[in-house]
C-alpha positions as CSV (number, residue, x, y, z in Angstrom):
1,M,-79.2,69.5,-26.2
2,K,-78.9,66.5,-23.6
3,S,-82.4,67.5,-22.7
4,F,-83.7,66.6,-26.3
5,L,-81.2,63.6,-27.1
6,D,-82.5,62.3,-23.9
7,G,-86.1,63.0,-24.7
8,T,-85.6,61.3,-28.1
9,A,-84.2,58.2,-26.4
10,S,-87.3,57.9,-24.3
11,F,-89.6,58.0,-27.1
12,L,-87.5,55.3,-29.3
13,A,-88.2,53.3,-26.0
14,A,-91.5,53.9,-25.7
15,L,-91.5,52.6,-29.5
16,A,-89.9,49.6,-28.6
17,T,-91.8,49.0,-25.5
18,I,-94.7,48.9,-27.7
19,A,-93.2,46.3,-30.3
20,I,-91.7,44.1,-27.8
21,C,-95.3,43.9,-26.0
22,G,-97.8,44.3,-28.5
23,G,-96.6,42.4,-30.8
24,P,-96.7,38.8,-29.1
25,A,-100.3,40.1,-27.3
26,W,-101.5,40.4,-31.0
27,F,-100.0,37.3,-31.9
28,T,-101.3,35.1,-28.9
29,Y,-104.8,37.3,-29.9
30,K,-104.7,35.9,-33.1
31,A,-103.8,32.2,-32.1
32,I,-106.8,32.5,-29.7
33,E,-109.3,33.6,-33.0
34,A,-107.8,30.7,-34.7
35,N,-108.5,28.1,-32.3
36,V,-105.1,27.5,-31.7
37,A,-104.4,28.5,-28.3
38,P,-106.5,27.9,-25.5
39,W,-108.6,30.0,-23.8
40,W,-106.5,30.9,-20.8
41,A,-103.9,32.5,-23.0
42,W,-106.2,35.9,-22.6
43,F,-104.4,36.0,-19.6
44,F,-100.8,36.5,-21.1
45,I,-102.3,39.2,-23.4
46,V,-103.4,40.9,-20.4
47,A,-100.3,40.7,-18.5
48,L,-98.1,41.6,-21.5
49,A,-100.8,44.3,-22.7
50,G,-100.6,46.0,-18.9
51,V,-96.8,45.7,-18.6
52,G,-96.5,46.9,-22.4
53,V,-98.8,50.4,-21.8
54,I,-97.7,51.1,-18.2
55,M,-93.7,51.2,-19.6
56,T,-95.2,52.9,-22.6
57,V,-96.6,55.9,-20.6
58,A,-93.6,55.8,-18.3
59,F,-91.0,56.4,-20.9
60,L,-93.5,58.8,-23.0
61,R,-93.3,61.1,-19.6
62,K,-89.6,60.7,-19.4
63,T,-89.8,61.9,-23.3
64,I,-91.9,65.2,-22.3
65,G,-89.4,65.6,-19.3
66,G,-86.5,65.0,-21.7
67,I,-85.0,62.4,-19.3
68,A,-83.0,59.1,-20.4
69,P,-84.8,55.9,-20.3
70,S,-82.3,54.8,-17.4
71,R,-82.2,57.4,-15.4
72,E,-84.6,58.8,-12.5
73,R,-83.8,62.4,-13.0
74,K,-82.6,65.4,-15.6
75,R,-78.6,65.5,-16.2
76,R,-77.3,68.4,-14.5
């Protein structure tokens, strides 16, 4: 049961990471598209998307393993 709950928490953390990193990246893209933001804002989009992808993959791996988001290994 602990493993299931820890995996669920990791999945929710993955969803939160997508929202936290994906939202600002999307709106920055839209600002560039509307010529409101300068061209170099692409660097921030790439950085946010990169961090978001890395963290989401890490949380999804923890979900599969049944590991809590704040832990390195399973609980005993």
